[in-house]
Backbone as CSV, one residue per row, in Angstrom:
resi,resn,N_x,N_y,N_z,CA_x,CA_y,CA_z,C_x,C_y,C_z
1,UNK,-8.742,-26.693,33.949,-8.974,-26.815,32.640,-7.489,-26.723,31.992
2,UNK,-7.438,-27.703,31.207,-6.278,-27.847,30.483,-6.264,-27.809,28.973
3,UNK,-5.453,-27.302,28.071,-5.535,-27.358,26.779,-5.381,-28.807,26.102
4,UNK,-6.285,-28.865,25.190,-5.967,-30.095,24.448,-5.316,-29.824,23.290
5,UNK,-4.791,-30.890,22.511,-4.124,-30.706,21.193,-5.040,-30.101,20.165
6,UNK,-6.593,-30.361,20.403,-7.300,-29.771,19.497,-7.396,-28.144,19.721
7,UNK,-7.493,-27.799,21.025,-7.442,-26.356,21.444,-6.263,-25.741,20.851
8,UNK,-5.262,-26.244,20.958,-3.861,-25.764,20.379,-3.958,-25.561,18.976
9,UNK,-4.502,-26.428,18.190,-4.319,-26.370,16.799,-5.433,-25.311,16.358
10,UNK,-6.481,-25.250,16.871,-7.594,-24.256,16.734,-7.123,-22.997,16.989
11,UNK,-6.190,-22.701,17.897,-5.587,-21.286,18.477,-4.476,-20.956,17.392
12,UNK,-3.689,-21.902,16.796,-2.812,-21.813,15.866,-3.409,-21.434,14.457
13,UNK,-4.360,-21.856,14.314,-5.151,-21.539,12.999,-6.003,-20.227,12.849
14,UNK,-6.419,-19.812,14.057,-7.053,-18.632,14.098,-5.888,-17.438,14.206
15,UNK,-4.866,-17.833,14.841,-3.687,-16.707,14.801,-3.105,-16.801,13.345
16,UNK,-3.041,-17.806,12.811,-2.370,-17.867,11.269,-3.515,-17.062,10.209
17,UNK,-4.686,-17.246,10.543,-5.786,-16.468,9.824,-5.498,-15.195,9.967
18,UNK,-5.575,-14.676,11.408,-5.097,-13.236,11.763,-4.138,-12.645,11.054
19,UNK,-3.050,-13.375,10.987,-1.759,-12.773,10.420,-2.105,-12.600,8.835
20,UNK,-2.632,-13.746,8.258,-2.858,-13.594,6.969,-3.774,-12.578,6.379
21,UNK,-4.905,-12.016,7.148,-5.706,-10.939,7.031,-4.601,-9.715,7.134
22,UNK,-3.917,-9.583,8.041,-3.004,-8.376,8.125,-2.309,-8.258,7.133
23,UNK,-1.680,-9.332,6.610,-0.753,-9.331,5.370,-1.426,-8.917,4.228
24,UNK,-2.554,-9.381,4.088,-3.472,-9.076,2.967,-3.858,-7.629,2.743
25,UNK,-4.368,-7.088,4.212,-4.560,-5.712,4.158,-3.438,-4.803,3.960
26,UNK,-2.314,-5.144,4.362,-1.160,-4.455,4.097,-0.765,-4.035,2.610
27,UNK,-1.030,-5.297,1.812,-0.524,-5.409,0.744,-1.642,-4.504,-0.262
28,UNK,-2.908,-4.622,0.034,-3.899,-3.775,-0.348,-3.681,-2.508,-0.294
29,UNK,-3.122,-1.996,0.855,-2.911,-0.558,1.043,-1.720,-0.007,0.194
30,UNK,-0.743,-1.195,0.289,0.553,-0.573,-0.389,-0.034,-0.498,-2.135
31,UNK,-0.829,-1.356,-2.415,-1.168,-1.192,-4.044,-2.110,-0.120,-4.175
32,UNK,-2.820,0.262,-3.363,-3.595,1.563,-3.341,-2.555,2.742,-3.312
33,UNK,-1.689,2.921,-2.643,-0.594,3.776,-2.683,-0.022,3.792,-4.046
34,UNK,0.589,2.806,-4.739,0.917,2.657,-5.806,0.043,3.435,-7.025
35,UNK,-1.293,2.992,-7.049,-2.111,3.423,-8.046,-2.276,4.902,-7.937
36,UNK,-2.292,5.196,-6.651,-2.481,6.838,-6.394,-1.350,7.475,-6.954
37,UNK,0.175,7.100,-6.615,1.162,7.813,-7.297,1.225,7.826,-8.770
38,UNK,0.716,6.724,-9.352,0.932,6.475,-11.092,-0.363,7.505,-11.490
39,UNK,-1.255,7.419,-10.864,-2.620,8.459,-11.122,-1.892,9.962,-11.229
40,UNK,-1.256,10.217,-9.885,-0.871,11.604,-9.775,0.041,11.877,-10.718
41,UNK,1.227,10.953,-11.097,2.114,11.414,-11.951,1.466,11.770,-13.495
42,UNK,0.483,10.809,-13.721,-0.125,10.991,-15.073,-0.732,12.251,-15.226
43,UNK,-1.344,12.752,-14.226,-2.325,13.722,-14.278,-1.325,15.037,-14.083
44,UNK,-0.207,14.916,-13.687,0.758,16.049,-13.623,1.267,16.253,-15.087
45,UNK,1.806,15.010,-15.215,2.492,14.934,-16.852,1.469,15.264,-17.790
46,UNK,0.187,15.119,-17.799,-0.641,15.681,-18.930,-1.125,17.082,-18.764
47,UNK,-0.888,17.676,-17.546,-0.961,19.058,-17.680,-2.638,19.383,-16.790
48,UNK,-2.915,18.448,-16.017,-4.282,18.503,-15.556,-4.425,18.841,-14.074
49,UNK,-3.175,18.658,-13.656,-2.757,18.926,-12.180,-1.466,19.866,-12.061
50,UNK,-1.289,20.745,-11.087,-0.096,21.535,-10.896,1.082,20.658,-10.688
51,UNK,2.072,21.022,-10.916,3.535,20.071,-10.629,3.605,19.828,-8.983
52,UNK,2.997,20.801,-8.188,3.293,20.576,-6.551,2.541,19.531,-6.120
53,UNK,1.419,18.872,-7.050,0.862,17.833,-6.700,1.539,16.548,-6.463
54,UNK,2.737,16.568,-7.321,3.470,15.452,-7.363,4.872,15.467,-6.638
55,UNK,4.655,16.309,-5.764,5.916,16.505,-4.792,5.907,15.371,-3.779
56,UNK,7.086,14.793,-3.738,7.020,13.628,-2.984,6.948,12.187,-3.405
57,UNK,6.347,12.328,-4.752,6.415,11.040,-5.726,7.623,10.972,-6.419
58,UNK,7.882,9.511,-6.856,8.879,9.604,-7.771,8.251,9.361,-9.028
59,UNK,7.900,10.083,-9.992,7.307,10.256,-11.277,8.492,9.628,-12.277
60,UNK,8.172,8.886,-12.973,9.112,8.371,-14.189,9.526,9.600,-14.870
61,UNK,8.783,10.298,-15.324,9.207,11.563,-16.038,9.438,12.797,-14.992
62,UNK,10.544,13.612,-15.208,10.665,14.839,-14.619,9.289,15.776,-14.816
63,UNK,8.767,16.280,-13.726,7.648,17.128,-14.095,8.151,18.540,-13.427
64,UNK,8.002,19.600,-14.185,8.787,20.624,-14.130,8.129,21.408,-12.743
65,UNK,9.042,21.832,-11.855,8.617,22.450,-10.545,8.230,21.479,-9.517
66,UNK,8.251,20.112,-9.625,8.013,19.005,-8.711,9.395,18.634,-7.996
67,UNK,9.191,18.299,-6.633,10.478,17.970,-6.116,10.336,16.418,-6.181
68,UNK,11.534,15.773,-6.667,11.869,14.586,-6.825,12.768,13.841,-5.761
69,UNK,12.979,14.427,-5.069,14.147,13.727,-4.001,13.414,13.077,-2.984
């Protein structure tokens, strides 16, 4: 059984669709992480959460007691 040109094209399209889904999923994960960081920085800056909660994040305003390195 040999591959025809149509089989090759279908295989390439399936591979391209799979890569596109992986890229989209990765972008959504990145956007979720950014939203979480912004929300955490906001809650700490407003005093709702302790400063230790923002450790490891790069908040735009320095939060007393948080590690920003």
